[in-house]
N, CA, C, O and the ligand as a Tripos MOL2 file, in Angstrom:
@<TRIPOS>MOLECULE
protein
  257   255    65     0     0
PROTEIN
NO_CHARGES

@<TRIPOS>ATOM
      1 N          95.4270   69.6480   -1.0960 N.3       1 MET1
      2 CA         96.0590   68.9650   -2.2180 C.3       1 MET1
      3 C          95.3100   67.6610   -2.4920 C.2       1 MET1
      4 O          95.1940   66.8130   -1.6070 O.2       1 MET1
      5 N          94.8260   67.5070   -3.6610 N.am      2 ASP2
      6 CA         94.0810   66.3020   -4.0060 C.3       2 ASP2
      7 C          94.9830   65.2810   -4.6870 C.2       2 ASP2
      8 O          95.6520   65.5650   -5.6810 O.2       2 ASP2
      9 N          94.9740   64.0900   -4.1160 N.am      3 THR3
     10 CA         95.7710   63.0380   -4.7250 C.3       3 THR3
     11 C          94.8830   62.0290   -5.4290 C.2       3 THR3
     12 O          95.3320   61.2840   -6.3000 O.2       3 THR3
     13 N          93.6090   62.0160   -5.0360 N.am      4 THR4
     14 CA         92.6710   61.0700   -5.6250 C.3       4 THR4
     15 C          91.8480   61.7580   -6.6940 C.2       4 THR4
     16 O          91.2290   62.7870   -6.4250 O.2       4 THR4
     17 N          91.8270   61.2240   -7.8800 N.am      5 ASP5
     18 CA         90.9690   61.8120   -8.8960 C.3       5 ASP5
     19 C          90.2250   60.7600   -9.7070 C.2       5 ASP5
     20 O          89.6090   61.0610  -10.7300 O.2       5 ASP5
     21 N          90.2950   59.5290   -9.2320 N.am      6 THR6
     22 CA         89.5790   58.4720   -9.9130 C.3       6 THR6
     23 C          88.7800   57.6700   -8.9060 C.2       6 THR6
     24 O          89.2820   57.3500   -7.8290 O.2       6 THR6
     25 N          87.5520   57.3440   -9.2390 N.am      7 CYS7
     26 CA         86.7100   56.5540   -8.3550 C.3       7 CYS7
     27 C          87.1990   55.1150   -8.3110 C.2       7 CYS7
     28 O          87.3230   54.4770   -9.3570 O.2       7 CYS7
     29 N          87.4800   54.5890   -7.1170 N.am      8 PRO8
     30 CA         87.9550   53.2160   -7.0080 C.3       8 PRO8
     31 C          86.8570   52.1940   -7.2780 C.2       8 PRO8
     32 O          87.1460   51.0150   -7.4860 O.2       8 PRO8
     33 N          85.6280   52.6240   -7.2760 N.am      9 LYS9
     34 CA         84.5030   51.7020   -7.4880 C.3       9 LYS9
     35 C          84.1920   51.5120   -8.9670 C.2       9 LYS9
     36 O          84.1290   50.3850   -9.4570 O.2       9 LYS9
     37 N          83.9980   52.6260   -9.6730 N.am     10 CYS10
     38 CA         83.5520   52.5180  -11.0670 C.3      10 CYS10
     39 C          84.5770   53.0660  -12.0510 C.2      10 CYS10
     40 O          84.4060   52.9400  -13.2630 O.2      10 CYS10
     41 N          85.6420   53.6720  -11.5330 N.am     11 GLY11
     42 CA         86.6650   54.2100  -12.4190 C.3      11 GLY11
     43 C          86.3170   55.5740  -12.9860 C.2      11 GLY11
     44 O          87.0220   56.0970  -13.8490 O.2      11 GLY11
     45 N          85.2260   56.1480  -12.4960 N.am     12 GLY12
     46 CA         84.8020   57.4600  -12.9700 C.3      12 GLY12
     47 C          85.8360   58.5260  -12.6450 C.2      12 GLY12
     48 O          86.4820   58.4700  -11.5980 O.2      12 GLY12
     49 N          85.9930   59.4870  -13.5280 N.am     13 LYS13
     50 CA         87.0350   60.4950  -13.3340 C.3      13 LYS13
     51 C          86.4840   61.8360  -12.8600 C.2      13 LYS13
     52 O          87.2460   62.7800  -12.6480 O.2      13 LYS13
     53 N          85.1950   61.9250  -12.6970 N.am     14 GLU14
     54 CA         84.6200   63.1890  -12.2320 C.3      14 GLU14
     55 C          84.2440   63.0920  -10.7780 C.2      14 GLU14
     56 O          83.2720   62.4320  -10.4120 O.2      14 GLU14
     57 N          85.0190   63.7530   -9.9600 N.am     15 LEU15
     58 CA         84.7360   63.7560   -8.5320 C.3      15 LEU15
     59 C          84.2100   65.1200   -8.1180 C.2      15 LEU15
     60 O          84.6740   66.1570   -8.5930 O.2      15 LEU15
     61 N          83.2460   65.0990   -7.2360 N.am     16 GLY16
     62 CA         82.6890   66.3400   -6.7490 C.3      16 GLY16
     63 C          82.8750   66.4520   -5.2520 C.2      16 GLY16
     64 O          83.1800   65.4760   -4.5670 O.2      16 GLY16
     65 N          82.6850   67.6640   -4.7600 N.am     17 ARG17
     66 CA         82.7800   67.8840   -3.3240 C.3      17 ARG17
     67 C          81.4160   68.2860   -2.8020 C.2      17 ARG17
     68 O          80.6760   69.0300   -3.4460 O.2      17 ARG17
     69 N          81.1040   67.7850   -1.6350 N.am     18 GLY18
     70 CA         79.8250   68.1270   -1.0490 C.3      18 GLY18
     71 C          79.9870   68.4140    0.4200 C.2      18 GLY18
     72 O          80.8040   67.8010    1.1070 O.2      18 GLY18
     73 N          79.1920   69.3570    0.8940 N.am     19 LYS19
     74 CA         79.2300   69.6820    2.3070 C.3      19 LYS19
     75 C          77.9930   69.1360    2.9750 C.2      19 LYS19
     76 O          76.9020   69.1460    2.4050 O.2      19 LYS19
     77 N          78.1720   68.6750    4.1520 N.am     20 GLN20
     78 CA         77.0670   68.1220    4.9100 C.3      20 GLN20
     79 C          76.9740   68.8740    6.2210 C.2      20 GLN20
     80 O          77.9410   68.9310    6.9800 O.2      20 GLN20
     81 N          75.8210   69.4460    6.4880 N.am     21 ASN21
     82 CA         75.6590   70.1340    7.7700 C.3      21 ASN21
     83 C          74.2050   70.0280    8.2110 C.2      21 ASN21
     84 O          73.4460   69.2250    7.6690 O.2      21 ASN21
     85 N          73.8230   70.8210    9.1740 N.am     22 GLY22
     86 CA         72.4650   70.7120    9.6860 C.3      22 GLY22
     87 C          72.3410   69.5440   10.6340 C.2      22 GLY22
     88 O          73.2420   69.2930   11.4340 O.2      22 GLY22
     89 N          71.2350   68.8250   10.5550 N.am     23 TYR23
     90 CA         70.9880   67.7490   11.5170 C.3      23 TYR23
     91 C          71.8960   66.5530   11.2870 C.2      23 TYR23
     92 O          71.9730   65.6630   12.1330 O.2      23 TYR23
     93 N          72.5690   66.5220   10.1760 N.am     24 ALA24
     94 CA         73.3880   65.3510    9.8650 C.3      24 ALA24
     95 C          74.8560   65.5470   10.2290 C.2      24 ALA24
     96 O          75.7170   64.7840    9.7920 O.2      24 ALA24
     97 N          75.1370   66.5780   11.0350 N.am     25 VAL25
     98 CA         76.5330   66.8060   11.3780 C.3      25 VAL25
     99 C          77.0750   65.6650   12.2270 C.2      25 VAL25
    100 O          76.3330   64.9610   12.9120 O.2      25 VAL25
    101 N          78.3640   65.5090   12.1610 N.am     26 VAL26
    102 CA         79.0420   64.5680   13.0320 C.3      26 VAL26
    103 C          79.3110   65.2640   14.3590 C.2      26 VAL26
    104 O          79.8810   66.3540   14.3920 O.2      26 VAL26
    105 N          78.9050   64.6420   15.4270 N.am     27 THR27
    106 CA         79.0190   65.2710   16.7370 C.3      27 THR27
    107 C          79.9350   64.4490   17.6260 C.2      27 THR27
    108 O          79.8470   63.2210   17.6560 O.2      27 THR27
    109 N          80.8120   65.1300   18.3490 N.am     28 PRO28
    110 CA         81.6870   64.3950   19.2720 C.3      28 PRO28
    111 C          80.8510   63.6970   20.3400 C.2      28 PRO28
    112 O          79.9900   64.3250   20.9570 O.2      28 PRO28
    113 N          81.0890   62.4280   20.5610 N.am     29 THR29
    114 CA         80.2640   61.6710   21.4930 C.3      29 THR29
    115 C          80.6010   61.9770   22.9440 C.2      29 THR29
    116 O          79.7940   61.7160   23.8360 O.2      29 THR29
    117 N          81.8000   62.5350   23.1910 N.am     30 HIS30
    118 CA         82.1960   62.7730   24.5690 C.3      30 HIS30
    119 C          81.7520   64.1440   25.0590 C.2      30 HIS30
    120 O          81.9710   64.4800   26.2230 O.2      30 HIS30
    121 N          81.1380   64.9350   24.2020 N.am     31 LYS31
    122 CA         80.6900   66.2600   24.6220 C.3      31 LYS31
    123 C          79.1780   66.2380   24.8160 C.2      31 LYS31
    124 O          78.4270   65.7410   23.9760 O.2      31 LYS31
    125 N          78.7650   66.7830   25.9310 N.am     32 ALA32
    126 CA         77.3430   66.7450   26.2570 C.3      32 ALA32
    127 C          76.5550   67.7760   25.4600 C.2      32 ALA32
    128 O          75.4460   67.5080   24.9960 O.2      32 ALA32
    129 N          77.1440   68.9560   25.3090 N.am     33 ILE33
    130 CA         76.4260   69.9960   24.5840 C.3      33 ILE33
    131 C          76.3160   69.6350   23.1100 C.2      33 ILE33
    132 O          77.1920   68.9830   22.5420 O.2      33 ILE33
    133 N          75.2440   70.0650   22.5200 N.am     34 SER34
    134 CA         74.9970   69.6550   21.1470 C.3      34 SER34
    135 C          75.5870   70.6500   20.1650 C.2      34 SER34
    136 O          74.9720   71.6640   19.8350 O.2      34 SER34
    137 N          76.7670   70.3490   19.7130 N.am     35 PHE35
    138 CA         77.3020   71.0710   18.5720 C.3      35 PHE35
    139 C          78.0530   70.0640   17.7380 C.2      35 PHE35
    140 O          78.5270   69.0490   18.2480 O.2      35 PHE35
    141 N          78.1560   70.3340   16.5120 N.am     36 GLY36
    142 CA         78.8440   69.3890   15.6370 C.3      36 GLY36
    143 C          79.7470   70.1130   14.6870 C.2      36 GLY36
    144 O          79.9420   71.3240   14.7950 O.2      36 GLY36
    145 N          80.2860   69.3930   13.7800 N.am     37 SER37
    146 CA         81.1990   69.9670   12.8260 C.3      37 SER37
    147 C          80.7390   69.6410   11.4180 C.2      37 SER37
    148 O          80.2520   68.5470   11.1350 O.2      37 SER37
    149 N          80.9040   70.6020   10.5640 N.am     38 GLU38
    150 CA         80.5510   70.3880    9.1720 C.3      38 GLU38
    151 C          81.4610   69.3250    8.5640 C.2      38 GLU38
    152 O          82.6410   69.2280    8.9020 O.2      38 GLU38
    153 N          80.8940   68.5370    7.6680 N.am     39 VAL39
    154 CA         81.6550   67.4830    7.0250 C.3      39 VAL39
    155 C          81.7020   67.7440    5.5280 C.2      39 VAL39
    156 O          80.6900   68.0590    4.9020 O.2      39 VAL39
    157 N          82.8830   67.6070    4.9750 N.am     40 GLU40
    158 CA         83.0160   67.7450    3.5280 C.3      40 GLU40
    159 C          83.3430   66.3830    2.9250 C.2      40 GLU40
    160 O          84.2340   65.6780    3.3990 O.2      40 GLU40
    161 N          82.6210   66.0300    1.8880 N.am     41 HIS41
    162 CA         82.8130   64.7460    1.2310 C.3      41 HIS41
    163 C          83.3930   64.9540   -0.1620 C.2      41 HIS41
    164 O          83.0760   65.9200   -0.8560 O.2      41 HIS41
    165 N          84.2480   64.0220   -0.5440 N.am     42 VAL42
    166 CA         84.6650   63.9430   -1.9420 C.3      42 VAL42
    167 C          83.9900   62.7100   -2.5020 C.2      42 VAL42
    168 O          84.2220   61.5970   -2.0300 O.2      42 VAL42
    169 N          83.1620   62.9040   -3.4980 N.am     43 LEU43
    170 CA         82.3610   61.7770   -3.9830 C.3      43 LEU43
    171 C          82.4150   61.6640   -5.5020 C.2      43 LEU43
    172 O          82.7160   62.6180   -6.2190 O.2      43 LEU43
    173 N          82.1110   60.4650   -5.9500 N.am     44 CYS44
    174 CA         82.0790   60.1820   -7.3820 C.3      44 CYS44
    175 C          80.7550   60.6740   -7.9430 C.2      44 CYS44
    176 O          79.6920   60.3280   -7.4280 O.2      44 CYS44
    177 N          80.8150   61.4730   -8.9890 N.am     45 THR45
    178 CA         79.5810   62.0010   -9.5560 C.3      45 THR45
    179 C          78.9180   60.9910  -10.4960 C.2      45 THR45
    180 O          77.8390   61.2480  -11.0320 O.2      45 THR45
    181 N          79.5620   59.8590  -10.6900 N.am     46 ASP46
    182 CA         78.9420   58.8290  -11.5320 C.3      46 ASP46
    183 C          78.1460   57.8320  -10.7110 C.2      46 ASP46
    184 O          76.9830   57.5640  -11.0110 O.2      46 ASP46
    185 N          78.7730   57.2760   -9.6670 N.am     47 CYS47
    186 CA         78.0850   56.2280   -8.9140 C.3      47 CYS47
    187 C          77.7270   56.6620   -7.4990 C.2      47 CYS47
    188 O          77.0000   55.9520   -6.8050 O.2      47 CYS47
    189 N          78.2250   57.8220   -7.0550 N.am     48 GLY48
    190 CA         77.8600   58.3210   -5.7340 C.3      48 GLY48
    191 C          78.7140   57.8050   -4.6100 C.2      48 GLY48
    192 O          78.4410   58.1100   -3.4490 O.2      48 GLY48
    193 N          79.7200   57.0450   -4.9020 N.am     49 PHE49
    194 CA         80.6090   56.5190   -3.8640 C.3      49 PHE49
    195 C          81.3740   57.6500   -3.1960 C.2      49 PHE49
    196 O          81.9380   58.5120   -3.8700 O.2      49 PHE49
    197 N          81.3890   57.6440   -1.8650 N.am     50 ILE50
    198 CA         82.1380   58.6600   -1.1310 C.3      50 ILE50
    199 C          83.5680   58.1750   -0.9540 C.2      50 ILE50
    200 O          83.8190   57.1570   -0.3080 O.2      50 ILE50
    201 N          84.4860   58.9080   -1.5280 N.am     51 ILE51
    202 CA         85.8930   58.5040   -1.5250 C.3      51 ILE51
    203 C          86.5870   58.9950   -0.2670 C.2      51 ILE51
    204 O          87.3500   58.2570    0.3570 O.2      51 ILE51
    205 N          86.3260   60.2340    0.1040 N.am     52 GLU52
    206 CA         86.9340   60.7850    1.3050 C.3      52 GLU52
    207 C          85.9270   61.6520    2.0310 C.2      52 GLU52
    208 O          85.0370   62.2400    1.4180 O.2      52 GLU52
    209 N          86.0760   61.7250    3.3280 N.am     53 SER53
    210 CA         85.2580   62.6240    4.1240 C.3      53 SER53
    211 C          86.1560   63.3820    5.0870 C.2      53 SER53
    212 O          87.0690   62.8070    5.6790 O.2      53 SER53
    213 N          85.8990   64.6590    5.2410 N.am     54 TYR54
    214 CA         86.6840   65.4680    6.1560 C.3      54 TYR54
    215 C          85.7570   66.1700    7.1340 C.2      54 TYR54
    216 O          84.7050   66.6830    6.7530 O.2      54 TYR54
    217 N          86.1520   66.1860    8.3710 N.am     55 VAL55
    218 CA         85.4710   67.0220    9.3500 C.3      55 VAL55
    219 C          86.1780   68.3730    9.3260 C.2      55 VAL55
    220 O          87.4070   68.4470    9.3580 O.2      55 VAL55
    221 N          85.3770   69.4460    9.2700 N.am     56 LYS56
    222 CA         85.9810   70.7550    9.0760 C.3      56 LYS56
    223 C          86.7140   71.2850   10.3040 C.2      56 LYS56
    224 O          87.6960   72.0160   10.1730 O.2      56 LYS56
    225 N          86.2420   70.9170   11.5020 N.am     57 GLN57
    226 CA         86.9240   71.3720   12.7160 C.3      57 GLN57
    227 C          87.3340   70.1620   13.5450 C.2      57 GLN57
    228 O          86.7220   69.8920   14.5780 O.2      57 GLN57
    229 N          88.3390   69.4420   13.1210 N.am     58 PRO58
    230 CA         88.7170   68.2090   13.8250 C.3      58 PRO58
    231 C          89.1440   68.4370   15.2530 C.2      58 PRO58
    232 O          89.0730   67.5240   16.0770 O.2      58 PRO58
    233 N          89.5920   69.6620   15.5650 N.am     59 GLU59
    234 CA         90.0410   69.9290   16.9290 C.3      59 GLU59
    235 C          88.9090   69.8130   17.9360 C.2      59 GLU59
    236 O          89.1500   69.6190   19.1280 O.2      59 GLU59
    237 N          87.6770   69.9310   17.4610 N.am     60 LYS60
    238 CA         86.5270   69.7790   18.3580 C.3      60 LYS60
    239 C          86.4430   68.3700   18.9380 C.2      60 LYS60
    240 O          85.8230   68.1600   19.9810 O.2      60 LYS60
    241 N          87.0520   67.4270   18.2750 N.am     61 PHE61
    242 CA         86.9170   66.0330   18.6670 C.3      61 PHE61
    243 C          88.0270   65.5730   19.5910 C.2      61 PHE61
    244 O          88.0440   64.4170   20.0120 O.2      61 PHE61
    245 N          88.9390   66.4480   19.9060 N.am     62 LYS62
    246 CA         89.9860   66.1100   20.8520 C.3      62 LYS62
    247 C          89.3910   65.9550   22.2460 C.2      62 LYS62
    248 O          88.4910   66.6990   22.6350 O.2      62 LYS62
    249 N          89.8900   65.0030   22.9730 N.am     63 THR63
    250 CA         89.3280   64.7460   24.2870 C.3      63 THR63
    251 C          90.0500   65.5300   25.3720 C.2      63 THR63
    252 O          89.5830   65.5820   26.5100 O.2      63 THR63
    253 N          91.1850   66.1440   25.0340 N.am     64 LYS64
    254 CA         91.9050   66.9150   26.0370 C.3      64 LYS64
    255 C          92.0130   68.3790   25.6050 C.2      64 LYS64
    256 O          92.5910   69.1940   26.3240 O.2      64 LYS64
    257 ZN         82.1680   55.8990   -9.1100 Zn       65 ZN65
@<TRIPOS>BOND
     1     1     2 1
     2     2     3 1
     3     3     4 2
     4     3     5 am
     5     5     6 1
     6     6     7 1
     7     7     8 2
     8     7     9 am
     9     9    10 1
    10    10    11 1
    11    11    12 2
    12    11    13 am
    13    13    14 1
    14    14    15 1
    15    15    16 2
    16    15    17 am
    17    17    18 1
    18    18    19 1
    19    19    20 2
    20    19    21 am
    21    21    22 1
    22    22    23 1
    23    23    24 2
    24    23    25 am
    25    25    26 1
    26    26    27 1
    27    27    28 2
    28    27    29 am
    29    29    30 1
    30    30    31 1
    31    31    32 2
    32    31    33 am
    33    33    34 1
    34    34    35 1
    35    35    36 2
    36    35    37 am
    37    37    38 1
    38    38    39 1
    39    39    40 2
    40    39    41 am
    41    41    42 1
    42    42    43 1
    43    43    44 2
    44    43    45 am
    45    45    46 1
    46    46    47 1
    47    47    48 2
    48    47    49 am
    49    49    50 1
    50    50    51 1
    51    51    52 2
    52    51    53 am
    53    53    54 1
    54    54    55 1
    55    55    56 2
    56    55    57 am
    57    57    58 1
    58    58    59 1
    59    59    60 2
    60    59    61 am
    61    61    62 1
    62    62    63 1
    63    63    64 2
    64    63    65 am
    65    65    66 1
    66    66    67 1
    67    67    68 2
    68    67    69 am
    69    69    70 1
    70    70    71 1
    71    71    72 2
    72    71    73 am
    73    73    74 1
    74    74    75 1
    75    75    76 2
    76    75    77 am
    77    77    78 1
    78    78    79 1
    79    79    80 2
    80    79    81 am
    81    81    82 1
    82    82    83 1
    83    83    84 2
    84    83    85 am
    85    85    86 1
    86    86    87 1
    87    87    88 2
    88    87    89 am
    89    89    90 1
    90    90    91 1
    91    91    92 2
    92    91    93 am
    93    93    94 1
    94    94    95 1
    95    95    96 2
    96    95    97 am
    97    97    98 1
    98    98    99 1
    99    99   100 2
   100    99   101 am
   101   101   102 1
   102   102   103 1
   103   103   104 2
   104   103   105 am
   105   105   106 1
   106   106   107 1
   107   107   108 2
   108   107   109 am
   109   109   110 1
   110   110   111 1
   111   111   112 2
   112   111   113 am
   113   113   114 1
   114   114   115 1
   115   115   116 2
   116   115   117 am
   117   117   118 1
   118   118   119 1
   119   119   120 2
   120   119   121 am
   121   121   122 1
   122   122   123 1
   123   123   124 2
   124   123   125 am
   125   125   126 1
   126   126   127 1
   127   127   128 2
   128   127   129 am
   129   129   130 1
   130   130   131 1
   131   131   132 2
   132   131   133 am
   133   133   134 1
   134   134   135 1
   135   135   136 2
   136   135   137 am
   137   137   138 1
   138   138   139 1
   139   139   140 2
   140   139   141 am
   141   141   142 1
   142   142   143 1
   143   143   144 2
   144   143   145 am
   145   145   146 1
   146   146   147 1
   147   147   148 2
   148   147   149 am
   149   149   150 1
   150   150   151 1
   151   151   152 2
   152   151   153 am
   153   153   154 1
   154   154   155 1
   155   155   156 2
   156   155   157 am
   157   157   158 1
   158   158   159 1
   159   159   160 2
   160   159   161 am
   161   161   162 1
   162   162   163 1
   163   163   164 2
   164   163   165 am
   165   165   166 1
   166   166   167 1
   167   167   168 2
   168   167   169 am
   169   169   170 1
   170   170   171 1
   171   171   172 2
   172   171   173 am
   173   173   174 1
   174   174   175 1
   175   175   176 2
   176   175   177 am
   177   177   178 1
   178   178   179 1
   179   179   180 2
   180   179   181 am
   181   181   182 1
   182   182   183 1
   183   183   184 2
   184   183   185 am
   185   185   186 1
   186   186   187 1
   187   187   188 2
   188   187   189 am
   189   189   190 1
   190   190   191 1
   191   191   192 2
   192   191   193 am
   193   193   194 1
   194   194   195 1
   195   195   196 2
   196   195   197 am
   197   197   198 1
   198   198   199 1
   199   199   200 2
   200   199   201 am
   201   201   202 1
   202   202   203 1
   203   203   204 2
   204   203   205 am
   205   205   206 1
   206   206   207 1
   207   207   208 2
   208   207   209 am
   209   209   210 1
   210   210   211 1
   211   211   212 2
   212   211   213 am
   213   213   214 1
   214   214   215 1
   215   215   216 2
   216   215   217 am
   217   217   218 1
   218   218   219 1
   219   219   220 2
   220   219   221 am
   221   221   222 1
   222   222   223 1
   223   223   224 2
   224   223   225 am
   225   225   226 1
   226   226   227 1
   227   227   228 2
   228   227   229 am
   229   229   230 1
   230   230   231 1
   231   231   232 2
   232   231   233 am
   233   233   234 1
   234   234   235 1
   235   235   236 2
   236   235   237 am
   237   237   238 1
   238   238   239 1
   239   239   240 2
   240   239   241 am
   241   241   242 1
   242   242   243 1
   243   243   244 2
   244   243   245 am
   245   245   246 1
   246   246   247 1
   247   247   248 2
   248   247   249 am
   249   249   250 1
   250   250   251 1
   251   251   252 2
   252   251   253 am
   253   253   254 1
   254   254   255 1
   255   255   256 2
@<TRIPOS>SUBSTRUCTURE
     1 MET1         2 RESIDUE 1 A MET
     2 ASP2         6 RESIDUE 1 A ASP
     3 THR3        10 RESIDUE 1 A THR
     4 THR4        14 RESIDUE 1 A THR
     5 ASP5        18 RESIDUE 1 A ASP
     6 THR6        22 RESIDUE 1 A THR
     7 CYS7        26 RESIDUE 1 A CYS
     8 PRO8        30 RESIDUE 1 A PRO
     9 LYS9        34 RESIDUE 1 A LYS
    10 CYS10       38 RESIDUE 1 A CYS
    11 GLY11       42 RESIDUE 1 A GLY
    12 GLY12       46 RESIDUE 1 A GLY
    13 LYS13       50 RESIDUE 1 A LYS
    14 GLU14       54 RESIDUE 1 A GLU
    15 LEU15       58 RESIDUE 1 A LEU
    16 GLY16       62 RESIDUE 1 A GLY
    17 ARG17       66 RESIDUE 1 A ARG
    18 GLY18       70 RESIDUE 1 A GLY
    19 LYS19       74 RESIDUE 1 A LYS
    20 GLN20       78 RESIDUE 1 A GLN
    21 ASN21       82 RESIDUE 1 A ASN
    22 GLY22       86 RESIDUE 1 A GLY
    23 TYR23       90 RESIDUE 1 A TYR
    24 ALA24       94 RESIDUE 1 A ALA
    25 VAL25       98 RESIDUE 1 A VAL
    26 VAL26      102 RESIDUE 1 A VAL
    27 THR27      106 RESIDUE 1 A THR
    28 PRO28      110 RESIDUE 1 A PRO
    29 THR29      114 RESIDUE 1 A THR
    30 HIS30      118 RESIDUE 1 A HIS
    31 LYS31      122 RESIDUE 1 A LYS
    32 ALA32      126 RESIDUE 1 A ALA
    33 ILE33      130 RESIDUE 1 A ILE
    34 SER34      134 RESIDUE 1 A SER
    35 PHE35      138 RESIDUE 1 A PHE
    36 GLY36      142 RESIDUE 1 A GLY
    37 SER37      146 RESIDUE 1 A SER
    38 GLU38      150 RESIDUE 1 A GLU
    39 VAL39      154 RESIDUE 1 A VAL
    40 GLU40      158 RESIDUE 1 A GLU
    41 HIS41      162 RESIDUE 1 A HIS
    42 VAL42      166 RESIDUE 1 A VAL
    43 LEU43      170 RESIDUE 1 A LEU
    44 CYS44      174 RESIDUE 1 A CYS
    45 THR45      178 RESIDUE 1 A THR
    46 ASP46      182 RESIDUE 1 A ASP
    47 CYS47      186 RESIDUE 1 A CYS
    48 GLY48      190 RESIDUE 1 A GLY
    49 PHE49      194 RESIDUE 1 A PHE
    50 ILE50      198 RESIDUE 1 A ILE
    51 ILE51      202 RESIDUE 1 A ILE
    52 GLU52      206 RESIDUE 1 A GLU
    53 SER53      210 RESIDUE 1 A SER
    54 TYR54      214 RESIDUE 1 A TYR
    55 VAL55      218 RESIDUE 1 A VAL
    56 LYS56      222 RESIDUE 1 A LYS
    57 GLN57      226 RESIDUE 1 A GLN
    58 PRO58      230 RESIDUE 1 A PRO
    59 GLU59      234 RESIDUE 1 A GLU
    60 LYS60      238 RESIDUE 1 A LYS
    61 PHE61      242 RESIDUE 1 A PHE
    62 LYS62      246 RESIDUE 1 A LYS
    63 THR63      250 RESIDUE 1 A THR
    64 LYS64      254 RESIDUE 1 A LYS
    65 ZN65       257 GROUP 0 **** ****
């Protein structure tokens, strides 16, 4: 459910979604093995400001 549809920086109304993976994944710092989780960004298509970011598998970051 999206509640944000306006860029807080420039007021732009067109927001896009982008996925980030590959070498730029966010990796849990407490895990020795190298795996990460895909990140999805909600960004302003006018100025490029990232409004929200989501990690796709947040459970990977639990320490217990
Ligand atoms: Zn903007």
